[in-house]
C-alpha positions as CSV (number, residue, x, y, z in Angstrom):
1,M,-162.7,-119.4,84.8
2,A,-160.0,-117.2,83.3
3,A,-157.8,-118.4,80.4
4,M,-154.3,-119.3,81.2
5,P,-151.7,-116.9,79.8
6,I,-149.6,-118.4,76.9
7,S,-146.3,-118.1,78.9
8,R,-147.8,-120.2,81.7
9,R,-149.1,-122.8,79.2
10,I,-145.6,-123.1,77.7
11,Q,-144.1,-123.5,81.2
12,L,-146.6,-126.3,82.0
13,V,-145.9,-128.1,78.7
14,L,-142.1,-128.0,79.4
15,V,-142.6,-129.3,82.9
16,V,-144.7,-132.2,81.7
17,A,-142.2,-133.0,78.9
18,A,-139.4,-133.0,81.5
19,V,-141.3,-135.4,83.8
20,V,-142.0,-137.8,80.9
21,A,-138.4,-137.7,79.8
22,V,-137.1,-138.5,83.3
23,H,-139.6,-141.4,83.6
24,A,-138.6,-142.8,80.2
25,A,-134.9,-142.6,81.1
26,A,-135.5,-144.4,84.4
27,E,-137.3,-147.2,82.6
28,T,-134.5,-147.7,80.1
29,A,-131.6,-147.4,82.5
30,A,-129.6,-150.6,83.1
31,T,-127.5,-151.5,86.1
32,T,-124.5,-153.6,85.4
33,H,-122.2,-155.4,87.9
34,I,-118.6,-156.1,86.7
35,K,-115.9,-157.8,88.8
36,V,-112.3,-157.5,87.6
37,Y,-108.8,-157.7,89.0
38,W,-106.5,-154.7,88.7
39,H,-102.8,-155.5,88.6
40,D,-100.5,-152.7,89.6
41,V,-97.0,-153.8,88.8
42,V,-94.3,-151.4,90.0
43,S,-91.4,-153.8,90.0
44,G,-89.4,-155.8,87.4
45,P,-88.4,-155.0,83.8
46,S,-91.9,-154.0,82.5
47,P,-93.8,-152.0,85.2
48,T,-97.3,-151.0,84.5
49,A,-97.3,-148.1,87.1
50,V,-94.5,-145.5,86.9
51,Q,-93.9,-142.6,89.2
52,V,-93.6,-139.4,87.1
53,A,-93.4,-136.7,89.7
54,R,-92.9,-136.2,93.4
55,A,-92.6,-133.4,96.0
56,A,-89.4,-132.6,97.7
57,T,-90.6,-134.4,100.8
58,T,-92.2,-137.5,99.2
59,N,-89.3,-139.8,99.9
60,S,-89.3,-138.9,103.6
61,S,-93.1,-139.1,104.0
62,A,-94.6,-142.3,105.5
63,S,-97.6,-141.9,103.2
64,F,-95.5,-141.0,100.0
65,F,-97.4,-137.7,100.0
66,G,-97.0,-135.9,96.7
67,A,-96.1,-138.8,94.5
68,V,-97.8,-138.9,91.0
69,V,-98.0,-142.2,89.2
70,V,-99.2,-143.0,85.7
71,I,-100.7,-146.4,85.1
72,D,-101.5,-148.8,82.3
73,D,-102.5,-151.7,84.5
74,P,-103.9,-155.0,83.2
75,L,-107.4,-155.9,84.2
76,T,-108.2,-159.7,84.3
77,S,-111.1,-161.9,85.1
78,G,-109.3,-163.6,88.1
79,P,-106.6,-162.7,90.6
80,D,-103.7,-164.5,88.9
81,L,-102.2,-162.2,86.3
82,N,-100.7,-165.0,84.2
83,A,-103.5,-167.6,84.5
84,S,-106.6,-165.3,84.2
85,S,-108.3,-164.0,81.0
86,P,-107.4,-160.4,80.1
87,V,-110.4,-158.1,80.2
88,G,-108.8,-154.7,79.5
89,R,-106.5,-152.0,80.9
90,A,-106.8,-149.4,83.7
91,Q,-105.2,-146.3,82.3
92,G,-104.8,-143.0,84.2
93,T,-103.1,-141.6,87.2
94,Y,-103.1,-141.9,91.0
95,V,-101.7,-139.3,93.3
96,S,-100.7,-139.8,96.9
97,A,-102.9,-137.2,98.4
98,G,-103.0,-138.2,102.1
99,K,-100.4,-136.4,104.2
100,D,-100.9,-138.6,107.3
101,T,-102.3,-141.8,105.7
102,V,-101.7,-143.7,102.5
103,A,-104.7,-142.3,100.5
104,L,-104.6,-142.0,96.8
105,L,-106.7,-139.8,94.5
106,M,-107.5,-142.3,91.7
107,N,-108.3,-141.0,88.2
108,M,-108.5,-143.8,85.7
109,N,-110.4,-145.3,82.8
110,F,-111.2,-149.0,82.7
111,V,-110.8,-149.7,79.0
112,F,-112.5,-153.0,78.1
113,Q,-110.7,-154.9,75.3
114,S,-112.6,-158.2,75.1
115,G,-116.1,-159.7,75.7
116,R,-119.4,-157.9,75.5
117,Y,-118.0,-154.6,76.7
118,N,-115.1,-154.5,74.1
119,G,-114.4,-151.0,73.1
120,S,-116.3,-149.4,76.0
121,T,-114.8,-147.5,78.9
122,V,-115.7,-146.6,82.5
123,A,-114.3,-143.5,84.1
124,I,-113.5,-143.8,87.9
125,M,-112.5,-141.1,90.2
126,G,-112.2,-140.9,94.0
127,R,-110.3,-141.4,97.2
128,N,-108.6,-144.8,97.8
129,E,-107.4,-145.3,101.3
130,V,-105.1,-148.2,100.5
131,F,-105.1,-150.0,103.8
132,A,-108.9,-149.8,104.4
133,A,-110.7,-153.2,103.8
134,V,-113.1,-151.7,101.3
135,R,-112.7,-148.5,99.3
136,E,-115.5,-146.8,97.3
137,M,-114.9,-144.5,94.4
138,A,-117.3,-142.9,92.0
139,V,-118.1,-144.0,88.4
140,V,-118.3,-140.6,86.8
141,G,-118.9,-141.5,83.1
142,G,-118.1,-143.9,80.3
143,T,-118.2,-144.5,76.6
144,G,-119.7,-147.1,74.3
145,V,-122.1,-149.3,76.2
146,F,-121.4,-147.2,79.3
147,R,-122.2,-143.8,77.7
148,W,-123.7,-141.5,80.5
149,A,-122.6,-144.0,83.1
150,R,-122.9,-143.3,86.8
151,G,-122.3,-145.5,89.8
152,Y,-119.6,-146.7,92.1
153,A,-116.6,-149.0,92.3
154,Q,-115.6,-150.9,95.4
155,A,-112.0,-151.9,95.7
156,R,-110.6,-154.7,98.0
157,T,-106.9,-155.6,98.1
158,H,-106.4,-159.2,97.1
159,T,-102.6,-159.2,97.5
160,L,-100.0,-156.6,98.2
161,D,-96.3,-157.5,98.1
162,M,-94.7,-155.1,100.7
163,K,-91.2,-155.9,99.3
164,T,-91.9,-155.0,95.6
165,G,-95.0,-152.8,96.0
166,D,-96.9,-154.9,93.4
167,A,-100.6,-155.2,94.1
168,T,-103.7,-157.0,92.9
169,V,-107.0,-155.4,93.8
170,E,-110.5,-156.8,93.2
171,Y,-112.8,-154.1,91.7
172,N,-116.6,-154.5,91.8
173,L,-118.2,-152.0,89.5
174,Y,-121.9,-151.1,89.9
175,I,-122.8,-149.0,86.8
176,N,-126.1,-147.4,85.9
177,H,-126.2,-146.6,82.2
């Protein structure tokens, strides 16, 4: 039997090391489920969502196509903004990206400010078709406890006030970290 060349031995060692590393990471990964309520307040004296840009045709569009909104929305443990415990803030932007349907491109961080995840964040990005019963977006990263996070978020509208535009949305996060 011929001796294996040194370059081939090095390749083999690197492959084995990579397989061991992936297996170890899979054993230590945790999946966390978090349920929070996201309160998008566009009305009143202290809105938490503010439109900062729009296209020339945004106001005449049925889907508000081209609107850009910056948010610093409260996250709570329950659907009632005033009676539920604060959990953190949703900070980021959403853009009305659907020309024919109300569909938003969401780009936000859930910043946890209490409890066991205090100081950690989860980054969420994806399409949010507002009037669909359930919307799914990607968890694309995180910090603190959620460093290297991947997963998904499911959004379900709890309440939407068509007069004011204020909304409360239940978010269920499924995070691998």
